[in-house]
KELO-720044 format. One record per atom (N, C-alpha, C): x, z negated, y negated. Coordinates in steps of 0.05 Angstrom, whole numbers, padded with zeros to 5 digits, always signed. Atoms other than C-alpha are relative to their C-alpha. Layout:
BEGIN
XZY/...
***
This chain:
BEGIN
-00014-00010+00023/-00071-00187+00036/-00018+00024-00011/+00011-00021+00016/-00101-00141-00017/+00020+00015-00011/-00019-00013+00013/-00070-00087-00050/-00013+00022-00019/+00010-00016+00019/-00076-00035-00107/+00006+00028+00006/-00009-00025-00008/-00053+00027-00069/-00017+00021-00009/+00021-00022+00008/-00116+00069-00079/-00002+00001-00026/+00002-00002+00027/-00122+00050-00149/+00024+00014-00014/-00024-00011+00013/-00049+00068-00168/+00002+00030+00010/-00004-00028-00011/-00050+00132-00122/-00019+00015-00017/+00018-00017+00014/-00113+00156-00156/+00006+00002-00030/-00010-00004+00029/-00085+00142-00227/+00020+00021+00000/-00026-00020+00002/-00024+00187-00209/-00011+00026+00014/+00011-00026-00013/-00067+00241-00174/+00012+00008+00026/-00012-00006-00025/-00036+00234-00108/-00022-00006+00021/+00019+00001-00022/-00078+00246-00043/+00012-00018+00020/-00009+00018-00023/-00074+00199+00019/+00018+00013+00017/-00018-00016-00016/-00043+00255+00057/+00029+00003-00009/-00024-00004+00014/+00010+00268+00008/+00017-00027-00001/-00017+00029-00001/+00032+00192+00001/+00005-00007+00030/-00006+00006-00028/+00030+00187+00076/+00023+00016+00010/-00023-00018-00009/+00077+00247+00088/+00024-00009-00014/-00022+00013+00014/+00123+00216+00032/+00011-00026+00013/-00006+00027-00011/+00122+00148+00067/+00008+00003+00028/-00006-00004-00031/+00131+00179+00138/-00019-00017+00018/+00021+00014-00018/+00065+00148+00164/-00023+00021-00001/+00023-00020-00004/-00002+00180+00182/-00020-00008-00025/+00023+00004+00020/-00060+00188+00132/-00016-00024+00006/+00018+00025-00010/-00100+00138+00175/+00017-00025-00006/-00013+00026+00007/-00044+00085+00161/-00004-00005-00029/+00005+00005+00031/-00052+00097+00085/-00029-00012-00006/+00027+00009+00001/-00128+00091+00095/-00004-00028+00007/+00002+00027-00010/-00122+00029+00135/+00011-00021-00021/-00011+00019+00019/-00075-00004+00083/-00021-00003-00023/+00018+00003+00022/-00124+00013+00027/-00025-00016+00005/+00027+00012-00011/-00185-00014+00066/+00006-00030+00011/-00007+00027-00009/-00147-00078+00084/+00002-00005+00028/+00002+00005-00029/-00150-00067+00155/+00030-00002+00012/-00028-00002-00011/-00073-00062+00163/+00018-00012-00022/-00022+00009+00016/-00015-00101+00133/+00024+00013+00007/-00026-00018-00006/+00048-00062+00124/+00022-00018+00005/-00026+00012-00004/+00115-00079+00147/+00013-00006-00028/-00012+00006+00026/+00159-00108+00090/+00016+00027-00007/-00015-00023+00006/+00200-00040+00096/-00020+00021-00014/+00020-00019+00008/+00134+00001+00086/-00009-00009-00029/+00010+00011+00026/+00112-00044+00028/+00021+00004-00020/-00021-00005+00017/+00179-00037-00004/+00001+00030-00009/-00002-00026+00005/+00180+00036+00002/-00023+00010-00017/+00023-00009+00017/+00110+00046-00028/+00004-00011-00026/-00002+00012+00024/+00123-00002-00085/+00024+00017-00016/-00021-00018+00011/+00192+00036-00099/-00010+00026-00008/+00009-00026+00004/+00157+00102-00095/-00018+00000-00029/+00019+00002+00026/+00106+00079-00151/+00017-00009-00023/-00019+00013+00025/+00166+00047-00193/-00009-00026-00005/+00010+00025+00003/+00135-00019-00183/+00013-00022+00018/-00010+00018-00018/+00151-00084-00150/-00021-00005+00021/+00020+00004-00022/+00116-00104-00084/-00021-00016-00011/+00020+00018+00008/+00080-00160-00120/-00021+00014-00021/+00019-00013+00015/+00052-00110-00168/-00019+00019+00015/+00018-00018-00016/+00022-00067-00111/-00015-00017+00020/+00011+00015-00019/+00007-00121-00062/-00007-00026-00008/+00008+00025+00010/-00034-00183-00077/-00001-00019+00027/+00000+00021-00023/-00016-00243-00031/-00017-00021-00007/+00021+00022+00003/-00070-00293-00022/+00012-00022+00018/-00008+00025-00014/-00053-00365-00002/-00018-00004+00023/+00015+00010-00023/-00075-00382+00067/+00000-00029+00005/-00001+00029-00003/-00098-00451+00070/-00016-00007+00024/+00016+00008-00025/-00116-00485+00134/-00013-00027-00004/+00015+00026+00004/-00166-00543+00137/+00005-00018+00022/
***
């Protein structure tokens, strides 16, 4: 899953550590989310989207996983 967290955060002038504190997670968690190394819980995804005034789908890009 990809996301637009870094893009949106930068547009709004919010640092990783600020967003982390507001979300109740570590800065490393925000960094891992932005770099695609971590998929958030639905609760964290909702909290981030709500903070930005967006839908989850506006922030997170769900890619279809196709098995061969």
